[in-house]
C-alpha positions in Angstrom: -21.0 -4.1 30.7 -23.6 -6.4 29.3 -22.5 -9.5 27.5 -23.9 -8.4 24.2 -22.0 -5.1 24.6 -18.8 -7.1 25.1 -19.6 -9.1 22.0 -20.0 -5.9 20.0 -16.4 -4.8 20.7 -15.0 -8.3 20.8 -13.3 -7.9 17.4 -11.2 -5.1 18.8 -9.8 -7.1 21.7 -8.0 -9.6 19.4 -6.9 -7.6 16.4 -4.7 -9.5 14.0 -2.2 -7.0 12.7 0.2 -7.5 9.8 3.1 -7.5 12.3 1.5 -10.3 14.3 0.8 -12.3 11.1 4.4 -12.0 9.9 5.7 -13.1 13.2 3.5 -16.2 13.1 4.2 -16.9 9.4 8.0 -16.8 9.7 10.5 -17.4 12.4 13.1 -15.6 10.4 14.1 -12.4 12.2 15.5 -10.7 9.2 12.5 -11.4 7.1 10.2 -10.1 9.9 12.3 -6.9 10.1 12.3 -6.5 6.3 8.5 -6.8 6.2 8.2 -4.3 9.0 10.2 -1.9 6.9 8.1 -2.6 3.8 4.9 -1.9 5.6 6.4 1.3 6.9 7.3 2.3 3.4 3.8 1.6 2.2 2.3 3.7 5.0 4.6 6.6 4.1 3.7 6.3 0.4 0.0 6.1 1.2 0.3 9.3 3.2 2.2 11.0 0.3 -0.5 9.9 -2.2 -3.3 11.2 0.1 -1.6 14.6 0.4 -0.3 14.9 -3.2 -2.7 17.6 -4.3 -2.3 19.7 -1.1 1.5 19.3 -1.1 1.9 20.1 -4.8 3.1 16.7 -5.7 1.1 16.3 -8.9 2.7 16.6 -12.2 6.0 15.5 -13.9 9.4 15.5 -12.3 11.0 16.3 -15.7 12.8 13.1 -16.4 12.3 9.6 -17.8 13.0 6.2 -16.1 15.0 3.4 -17.7 11.7 2.1 -19.3 11.2 5.4 -21.1 8.2 6.4 -18.9 7.8 10.0 -17.9 8.6 10.2 -14.2 6.2 11.9 -11.9 7.1 13.8 -8.7 5.4 11.1 -6.6 7.5 8.5 -8.4 10.7 10.1 -7.2 9.4 10.6 -3.7 8.0 7.0 -3.5 11.3 5.6 -4.7 13.3 7.5 -2.1 10.9 6.4 0.7 11.1 2.8 -0.2 14.9 2.7 -0.8 15.5 4.4 2.5 13.2 2.1 4.4 14.8 -1.0 2.9 18.4 0.1 3.3 17.9 1.1 6.9 16.3 -2.3 7.7 19.9 -3.8 7.6 18.2 -6.9 6.0 18.8 -6.2 2.3 21.8 -6.9 0.0 20.5 -5.8 -3.4 17.6 -3.5 -4.3 16.1 -3.1 -7.8 13.7 -0.2 -8.4 11.8 0.6 -11.6 12.9 4.2 -11.1 16.7 3.5 -11.1 18.8 2.4 -14.1 21.1 0.2 -12.0 20.6 -2.0 -9.0 21.6 -0.7 -5.6 24.2 -2.9 -3.9 23.9 -2.2 -0.1 27.1 -1.4 1.7 28.5 -4.2 3.8 27.8 -2.4 7.1 24.0 -2.4 6.3 23.8 -5.5 4.1 21.5 -8.4 5.1 20.5 -11.7 3.4 17.5 -10.5 1.3 17.1 -8.9 -2.1 14.0 -6.8 -3.1 12.8 -5.8 -6.5 10.0 -3.2 -6.5 7.9 -0.7 -8.4 7.5 2.0 -5.9 4.4 3.6 -7.5 2.7 1.5 -10.1 0.1 3.4 -12.2 1.5 6.8 -11.4 0.6 8.1 -14.9 -3.0 8.2 -13.5 -2.1 9.9 -10.2 -3.1 13.4 -11.3 -6.7 12.3 -11.9 -6.9 10.5 -8.5 -7.0 6.9 -9.9 -5.8 4.1 -7.7 -2.0 3.4 -7.6 0.1 0.9 -5.8 3.5 -0.5 -4.8 4.6 -4.0 -6.0 7.5 -6.0 -4.6 9.2 -9.4 -4.7 11.7 -10.7 -2.1 14.6 -13.1 -2.8 17.1 -14.6 -0.4 20.6 -13.9 -1.6 22.7 -16.7 -2.9 26.2 -15.1 -2.4 28.0 -15.9 0.8 27.6 -13.4 3.6 31.3 -12.7 3.7 31.3 -11.8 0.0 30.0 -8.7 -1.7 26.4 -9.2 -3.0 25.8 -8.7 -6.8 23.0 -8.5 -9.3 23.2 -12.2 -9.8 21.6 -12.6 -6.3 18.3 -11.2 -7.8 18.5 -12.2 -11.5 16.8 -15.5 -10.9 13.6 -17.3 -11.9 10.4 -16.3 -10.2 10.2 -19.7 -8.6 13.0 -18.5 -6.2 10.8 -15.8 -4.7 10.5 -16.0 -0.9 7.6 -13.5 -0.6 5.7 -11.2 -2.9 3.1 -8.5 -2.5 1.5 -5.3 -3.5 -0.1 -2.4 -1.6 -2.9 -0.6 -3.3 -3.7 3.1 -2.5 -7.4 3.5 -3.3 -10.5 4.2 -1.3 -8.7 2.1 1.3 -5.1 1.1 1.5 -4.9 -2.7 1.0 -1.7 -4.8 1.3 -1.9 -8.2 -0.3 0.9 -10.6 0.6 2.1 -14.2 0.1 5.0 -16.1 1.6 4.3 -19.0 -0.7 1.7 -20.8 1.4 -1.5 -18.7 0.9 -2.4 -15.1 -0.1 -3.6 -12.7 2.6 -5.2 -9.3 2.5 -4.6 -6.5 5.0 -6.3 -3.1 5.2 -4.7 -0.1 6.8 -6.7 1.2 9.8 -5.9 4.9 10.0 -7.1 5.1 13.6 -4.5 2.5 14.7 -1.9 3.2 12.0 -1.7 -0.6 11.5 -2.5 -3.0 8.7 -5.3 -5.3 9.9 -5.9 -8.8 8.5 -9.2 -8.6 6.6 -9.2 -11.7 4.3 -7.3 -14.9 3.9 -6.3 -17.2 2.6 -7.5 -15.4 -0.6 -8.6 -17.7 -3.4 -9.8 -16.8 -6.9 -13.6 -17.3 -6.7 -15.0 -20.7 -7.7 -17.8 -18.8 -9.6 -15.8 -15.9 -11.1 -17.3 -12.9 -12.7 -17.0 -12.8 -16.5 -14.6 -9.9 -16.9 -11.7 -9.4 -19.2 -9.2 -6.6 -18.6 -6.8 -5.2 -21.2 -6.0 -2.1 -23.2 -8.0 -2.6 -26.3 -6.5 0.5 -27.8 -3.7 -1.8 -28.8 -6.0 -4.3 -30.5 -4.7 -3.6 -34.0 -1.1 -4.2 -32.8 -1.7 -7.6 -31.3 -1.1 -10.9 -33.0 -4.0 -12.8 -34.6 -4.3 -15.3 -31.7 -4.7 -12.6 -29.0 -7.3 -10.7 -31.1 -9.2 -14.0 -31.6 -9.1 -14.8 -27.9 -10.4 -11.3 -26.8 -13.1 -11.4 -29.6 -14.3 -14.7 -28.1 -14.7 -13.2 -24.7 -16.7 -10.3 -26.2 -18.9 -12.3 -28.5 -19.9 -15.2 -26.3 -23.4 -15.3 -24.8 -23.6 -13.6 -22.4 -20.5 -11.6 -23.3 -17.7 -10.8 -20.9 -17.6 -7.3 -19.4 -14.6 -5.1 -20.1 -12.9 -3.5 -17.1 -9.6 -1.7 -17.4 -8.1 0.8 -15.0 -4.6 1.1 -16.5 -2.9 0.5 -13.1 -1.7 -3.1 -12.9 -2.2 -3.2 -9.1 -5.9 -2.1 -9.5 -6.6 -4.5 -12.4 -4.9 -7.5 -10.8 -6.6 -6.7 -7.4 -10.0 -6.8 -9.0 -9.1 -10.0 -10.9 -8.0 -11.6 -7.7 -11.2 -10.7 -5.8 -13.8 -11.1 -8.6 -12.2 -13.5 -11.0 -11.8 -13.1 -14.7 -8.6 -12.4 -16.8 -6.0 -9.7 -17.0 -4.1 -9.4 -20.3 -1.1 -7.3 -21.2 0.2 -9.0 -24.4 3.2 -8.2 -26.6 2.4 -6.1 -29.7 4.1 -4.7 -32.7 5.3 -1.7 -30.6 6.4 -3.7 -27.6 7.5 -7.0 -29.1 8.8 -8.4 -25.8 5.9 -7.0 -23.8 5.6 -3.8 -21.7 5.5 -5.1 -18.0 8.8 -5.6 -16.2 9.6 -9.2 -15.2 11.3 -8.7 -11.8 9.0 -6.2 -10.1 5.7 -6.5 -12.0 5.4 -9.9 -13.7 7.0 -12.1 -11.0 5.3 -10.8 -7.9 1.8 -10.6 -9.5 2.3 -14.1 -11.0 3.3 -15.5 -7.6 0.3 -14.0 -5.9 -2.2 -15.2 -8.6 -0.7 -18.7 -8.6 -0.8 -18.9 -4.8 -4.5 -17.9 -5.0 -5.3 -20.7 -7.4 -4.9 -18.9 -10.7 -2.6 -19.2 -13.7 0.0 -16.7 -14.9 1.5 -17.1 -18.4 3.3 -15.1 -21.0 1.2 -16.5 -23.8 3.4 -16.9 -26.9 6.8 -15.4 -26.0 10.2 -16.0 -27.4 8.7 -18.7 -29.7 6.9 -20.7 -27.0 4.2 -20.5 -24.4 5.8 -20.0 -20.9 4.9 -19.9 -17.3 5.8 -16.4 -16.0 7.6 -17.7 -12.9 9.9 -19.9 -15.0 11.4 -17.0 -16.9 15.1 -16.2 -16.3 15.7 -12.5 -16.7 19.1 -11.4 -17.9 18.6 -7.7 -17.0 16.9 -6.1 -14.0 14.5 -4.2 -16.3 13.6 -7.1 -18.7 10.0 -7.2 -19.9 7.5 -9.9 -20.8 3.9 -10.3 -21.8 1.4 -11.1 -19.0 -1.8 -13.1 -19.0 -3.2 -14.1 -15.6 -6.4 -14.8 -13.7 -9.0 -17.5 -13.4 -7.6 -20.9 -14.8 -10.5 -21.5 -17.2 -10.2 -18.0 -18.7 -6.4 -18.2 -19.1 -6.7 -21.6 -20.6 -9.1 -20.4 -23.2 -6.4 -18.0 -24.4 -3.7 -20.7 -24.3 -6.0 -23.0 -26.3 -6.3 -20.4 -29.1 -2.5 -20.1 -29.2 -2.2 -23.9 -29.3 -4.5 -24.1 -32.3 -2.6 -21.4 -34.1 0.7 -23.1 -33.4 -0.6 -26.5 -34.5 -2.1 -25.1 -37.7 1.2 -23.3 -38.5 3.1 -26.6 -38.0 1.1 -28.4 -40.7 0.5 -25.4 -43.1 2.8 -25.7 -46.2 2.8 -21.9 -46.3 2.7 -21.0 -42.6 1.8 -17.6 -41.5 4.3 -15.8 -39.3 3.4 -16.4 -35.7 5.7 -13.7 -34.3 4.6 -10.1 -34.2 5.3 -8.3 -37.5 
């Protein structure tokens, strides 16, 4: 074979798979096995999503989850896939799923030292029209002793305690984005190998980001004055920011990570504590964005501006507002809130800052 022919196939002789990356990134056997189970769950869900129409998996299951969302057939299937993969890894002590009211405490014979919170199929409300969906997860190391029964306190902790976080997006390709706290990496599923291949990393928010804001402006009239003012500023600057909103958090955050810009899901008069769940949506996405050089904040929440990862949830399905993305864009929103708070502090007849 000619040298140039060897060069043409050279990439295939040293393929960096997700498994190989995990082994090099951690010497922890249980964490390696756990990540192997997570990627298996993601592959299985990707297959189910691809076959949904053919297998009759579109449509509602006929129930609601704890958040009040209508459950789709694929929600139920994805949840069962992920729970089974994690329990059989023998590496998990506590599991929290969006689709289950209560946490799963893994029986002693199968319990390990990690806890996982996950949304098995984010964006499933769009599945029937073939819009991208995804799986989001956050991993904690349990704090209870191995000779004791694990409990929900092992996972009800601040986002700063997260060991690893990631999401898998089921779109035109199946991408898995992952951080162990020292860099964000992107892997793409090669269907011919059945393996996730390293395609980008460490991923950083672009130094010259695109001017994009991403939010559901259908809720504009329900936002507080500061949020409306901030979004108006993005729209009315010269040149104006472009609006891009899929309605699937995985898709919108993935675009923000790769292109830059800002993703906003603020609290409003209908959802005064926000809509996105802290443990399995807010925390993992905040961890990924921060590790990629961005900022993740709640905006004004519970009377003050907070970093998402500093929140301390009291319930496995707690919610919070989310504002994340390119630092300069997020800071513009925080500056508006700071001005409103400062004005309210000196106003003899202050306007109510909280949502009416």
